[in-house]
C-alpha positions in Angstrom: -15.2 -28.9 40.2 -18.9 -29.0 39.8 -20.7 -31.8 38.0 -22.9 -30.7 35.0 -25.0 -33.2 33.1 -24.8 -33.3 29.4 -27.4 -30.8 28.2 -27.2 -31.8 24.6 -28.9 -35.1 25.5 -31.8 -33.3 27.1 -32.0 -30.8 24.2 -32.5 -33.6 21.7 -35.6 -34.9 23.6 -37.0 -31.4 24.0 -36.5 -30.6 20.4 -38.3 -33.8 19.2 -41.4 -32.9 21.3 -41.2 -29.3 20.0 -41.1 -30.5 16.4 -44.0 -32.9 16.8 -46.1 -30.1 18.4 -45.2 -27.7 15.6 -46.0 -30.3 12.9 -49.4 -30.9 14.5 -50.1 -27.2 14.6 -49.2 -26.8 10.9 -51.4 -29.8 9.9 -54.4 -28.5 11.9 -53.9 -25.0 10.5 -54.1 -26.4 7.0 -57.3 -28.3 7.8 -58.9 -25.2 9.3 -57.8 -23.0 6.3 -59.2 -25.5 3.9 -62.6 -25.5 5.7 -62.7 -21.7 5.8 -61.8 -21.5 2.1 -64.7 -23.9 1.3 -67.1 -21.8 3.3 -65.9 -18.5 1.7 -66.2 -20.0 -1.8 -69.8 -21.2 -1.0 -70.7 -17.7 0.2 -69.3 -16.1 -3.0 -71.2 -18.6 -5.1 -74.3 -17.8 -3.2 -73.8 -14.1 -4.0 -73.3 -14.8 -7.7 -76.3 -16.9 -8.5 -79.9 -15.8 -8.2 -81.9 -18.3 -6.3 -85.1 -18.3 -4.3 -85.2 -17.4 -0.7 -85.7 -20.9 0.6 -82.5 -22.2 -1.1 -80.6 -19.2 0.2 -81.7 -19.8 3.8 -81.0 -23.5 3.5 -77.5 -22.8 2.2 -76.8 -20.2 4.9 -78.0 -22.6 7.6 -75.7 -25.4 6.3 -72.8 -22.9 6.3 -73.6 -21.9 9.8 -73.6 -25.6 10.9 -70.3 -26.1 9.2 -68.8 -23.1 11.0 -70.1 -24.5 14.3 -68.5 -27.8 13.6 -65.2 -26.0 12.6 -65.4 -24.0 15.9 -65.8 -27.2 17.9 -62.9 -28.9 16.0 -60.6 -25.9 16.6 -61.5 -25.8 20.3 -60.9 -29.6 20.7 -57.6 -29.3 19.0 -56.2 -26.3 20.8 -57.9 -26.3 24.2 -58.3 -29.9 25.2 
């Protein structure tokens, strides 16, 4: 008769790692969605109010910087 190790023991350890990774992905997804929602809300507010061109350009530049930061954050989370 062939010896087979107990696979349920290994399964428990693999499942723990899987659940931790899945939890981290959910948490990071919520963070990214929150940042994107903030950016979209600011763009919508920018469309609603009438402001001078300097304020609009400043707001757009700030939003672009926030998007760059968000892109760096996502890349560091998922690709490093």
